Legacy VTK file of the C-alpha trace (Angstrom):
# vtk DataFile Version 3.0
C-alpha trace
ASCII
DATASET POLYDATA
POINTS 118 float
-117.644 95.152 64.844
-120.125 94.157 62.160
-120.495 90.448 61.532
-122.623 88.672 58.953
-122.668 84.896 59.237
-124.336 82.813 56.533
-125.460 79.248 57.061
-127.706 76.640 55.471
-125.791 75.855 52.314
-125.078 72.339 51.137
-125.546 69.743 48.436
-129.054 69.199 47.102
-130.538 67.379 44.118
-132.240 69.294 41.304
-135.759 70.183 42.315
-134.834 70.272 45.978
-134.923 73.077 48.522
-132.575 74.868 50.876
-132.992 77.722 53.324
-130.103 80.090 53.803
-129.737 82.292 56.864
-127.669 85.403 57.481
-127.256 86.352 61.122
-126.153 89.957 61.638
-124.561 91.602 64.647
-122.799 94.855 65.439
-125.152 97.082 63.464
-128.570 98.679 63.706
-130.261 95.975 61.697
-133.466 97.833 60.923
-131.651 100.642 59.102
-130.101 98.408 56.461
-131.316 97.166 53.113
-130.366 93.524 52.873
-129.399 91.547 49.795
-128.278 88.118 48.649
-125.623 87.759 45.989
-124.058 84.667 44.461
-120.911 83.800 42.570
-120.595 80.720 40.418
-117.190 79.287 39.470
-115.543 81.394 36.775
-118.285 84.021 36.861
-118.720 87.429 38.420
-120.709 87.924 41.577
-124.355 88.673 40.812
-127.258 90.082 42.736
-130.031 87.607 43.572
-132.593 89.318 45.803
-133.175 92.347 48.035
-135.431 93.208 50.932
-136.107 96.649 52.362
-135.241 97.627 55.905
-138.819 97.146 57.052
-139.227 93.908 55.167
-142.077 95.171 53.004
-140.446 95.576 49.604
-138.656 92.710 47.878
-136.996 92.301 44.496
-135.603 89.296 42.660
-133.360 88.411 39.774
-135.597 87.216 36.968
-134.173 83.706 36.936
-135.062 83.084 40.603
-138.377 84.916 40.850
-141.113 82.490 41.817
-138.628 79.963 43.182
-136.744 81.963 45.828
-138.207 83.979 48.703
-136.246 86.549 50.678
-137.358 87.489 54.186
-136.029 89.005 57.367
-136.747 88.824 61.063
-135.737 92.156 62.546
-136.218 90.886 66.088
-133.677 88.125 65.437
-131.478 90.351 63.192
-131.510 87.576 60.633
-132.243 87.422 56.912
-133.328 84.320 55.039
-133.431 83.004 51.508
-135.817 80.127 50.912
-134.774 78.420 47.701
-137.171 75.961 46.067
-137.085 74.021 42.814
-133.322 74.377 42.702
-131.510 73.959 39.410
-127.882 73.095 38.644
-127.369 76.668 37.449
-128.139 77.871 40.986
-124.853 76.327 42.106
-122.713 79.095 43.591
-121.348 80.608 46.756
-124.144 82.718 48.233
-123.246 85.925 50.046
-125.185 88.087 52.448
-124.863 91.852 51.959
-126.197 94.787 53.945
-126.348 98.372 52.687
-127.022 101.574 54.548
-128.797 103.434 51.785
-127.698 107.059 51.454
-124.427 106.546 53.309
-122.912 103.985 50.983
-121.887 101.780 53.865
-122.074 98.085 53.186
-120.812 94.833 54.616
-120.426 91.296 53.293
-120.630 87.868 54.826
-118.114 85.122 54.155
-120.428 83.110 51.904
-122.013 79.678 51.987
-121.697 77.087 49.237
-124.818 75.804 47.482
-124.360 72.883 45.103
-127.247 71.532 43.057
-126.338 68.209 41.519
-127.649 64.697 41.085
LINES 1 119
118 0 1 2 3 4 5 6 7 8 9 10 11 12 13 14 15 16 17 18 19 20 21 22 23 24 25 26 27 28 29 30 31 32 33 34 35 36 37 38 39 40 41 42 43 44 45 46 47 48 49 50 51 52 53 54 55 56 57 58 59 60 61 62 63 64 65 66 67 68 69 70 71 72 73 74 75 76 77 78 79 80 81 82 83 84 85 86 87 88 89 90 91 92 93 94 95 96 97 98 99 100 101 102 103 104 105 106 107 108 109 110 111 112 113 114 115 116 117
């Protein structure tokens, strides 16, 4: 059974930092593209960042590029999102997603709340 467990969310002041983690189990971790999504209240879920199966290629939503860094540790089957210089508009539930490219198989975590407020 595939499980994705996010952690690291919380309340932070504008300009602060958080590091999200997504621990995966029940799948061959190195064969999956991994992504972070977020959903703010009253808005649709949106893609934030992606990292290739080998961890070499990364992509970011324009509004987070330069502030967020996605990474993965294949030995620990864990993905991370380092978020710096956080803004109130970054407030959302952040979700971990894994995709087996070519097969269309994907899984979602349960989400972790990030609130940026003074």
